[in-house]
C-alpha positions, 0 to 999 in steps of 0.5 A, spaced: 548 456 501 552 459 496 547 465 495 548 467 503 554 472 503 559 469 508 558 475 513 551 474 514 548 471 520 543 466 519 541 463 526 539 455 526 532 454 525 531 460 520 528 458 513 530 461 507 527 459 501 533 457 495 530 463 491 532 468 497 539 472 496 542 474 503 547 480 502 553 482 507 552 483 514 545 481 514 542 478 520 536 473 520 533 470 526 531 463 528 524 461 527 524 465 521 526 471 518 529 478 519 525 479 526 522 473 528 515 476 527 516 476 519 513 471 514 516 472 507 514 468 501 519 467 495 523 471 490 523 477 494 529 482 494 531 486 500 537 491 499 542 493 505 539 498 510 532 495 510 528 493 516 522 488 516 518 486 522 521 491 527 517 493 533 511 498 531 512 505 533 506 505 538 506 507 545 501 501 547 506 496 544 509 490 548 512 484 546 506 479 548 502 483 543 506 482 537 503 480 531 507 478 524 509 482 518 506 477 512 510 478 506 508 475 499 512 473 493 516 478 488 517 484 492 523 489 492 525 493 498 530 498 496 535 501 501 533 503 508 526 501 507 522 500 514 516 496 515 513 495 522 510 488 525 503 488 527 500 490 534 493 491 534 489 486 529 490 479 529 492 479 522 498 483 523 501 487 517 500 484 510 504 485 504 501 482 497 506 480 491 510 484 486 510 491 490 516 496 489 518 500 495 523 505 494 529 508 498 527 510 505 520 508 505 516 507 512 510 503 513 507 503 520 503 497 524 497 493 521 497 496 514 494 491 508 497 492 501 495 489 495 499 487 489 503 491 484 504 497 488 509 502 487 512 506 493 516 513 492 522 515 496 521 517 503 514 516 503 511 515 510 504 511 511 501 510 518 498 504 521 492 501 519 492 504 512 489 499 506 491 500 499 489 496 493 492 494 487 497 498 482 497 504 486 503 509 485 505 513 491 510 518 489 516 521 493 515 524 500 507 522 501 504 522 508 498 518 509 494 518 515 492 512 519 486 508 517 486 511 510 483 507 504 487 507 498 483 505 492 486 501 486 490 504 480 490 511 485 496 516 483 498 520 489 502 526 487 509 528 490 509 531 497 501 530 498 498 530 505 493 524 505 488 525 510 481 521 507 480 515 503 482 516 495 478 513 490 480 508 485 482 510 478 484 517 481 490 522 482 490 526 488 495 532 490 496 537 494 496 539 502 491 537 504 490 533 498 484 533 493 482 529 487 485 533 481 483 528 475 483 521 473 490 517 473 489 516 465 496 514 464 495 508 469 489 506 466 492 506 459 498 502 462 493 498 465 490 496 459 483 499 460 479 500 454 477 506 451 470 504 453 472 502 460 475 509 461 469 513 459 465 509 464 470 511 469 470 518 467 462 519 467 461 516 474 466 521 477 463 526 473 456 524 476 459 524 483 464 530 483 461 535 477 454 535 478 449 539 483 448 533 487 451 531 494 455 524 494 449 520 497 444 523 491 450 522 486 450 514 488 443 514 488 443 516 481 448 511 479 445 505 483 440 504 477 446 505 472 452 501 473 454 497 467 461 495 468 466 492 474 469 499 474 463 503 476 461 498 481 468 498 484 467 506 485 460 506 488 462 500 493 468 504 495 464 511 496 459 507 500 464 503 504 468 509 506 468 510 514 473 516 514 470 519 508 472 520 501 477 526 499 473 531 495 475 534 488 479 540 488 
């Protein structure tokens, strides 16, 4: 195939989609894709020094426990990105479509990422983290294992994330606190002024009233009129680790 560099090694039995370009000195094992535990869709771009499907950094890992790293379509992996295969769940590590991973990014085992997320340089995400769609992770962010990151969340540079980050918000600090809405992301995402007002009103009830979270959710229960409000309430109700507090 003309799109495979002559210095690359592609073992017999590997399945390489015609849309894939294999750069210099790459190695793709038989029975597919970079490490054998990787399943990759079409239209992905992998830059030099990236390692996909490596053995997880888990003291309990043994080869027979290996689970796949499943990657969707249209993702871009810049230099030095490192994504681990799964080990603890049947599904393994799951990466959606059209995500952008900047240089030096690391994700641990059994993560689940949605679509159109952006991951800044040298950020590190521990195992079992779940991330929705169109989140923005700035550079040097550290995310604790089992944390859930909501849709359209924005994480400031060098933030330390130890609890869930609700959708449409911006988090920053060490430890992180919610510092406001991701207003820029919402406007770029095409949210109407009405939708943005509803999101703001919902968070005012949760974070800026004299009610605790349970009381605030009870008040909201009979006053949810949009998909965004429903998504926020469901996020808080389903959080197992606890949701990050406001500054």
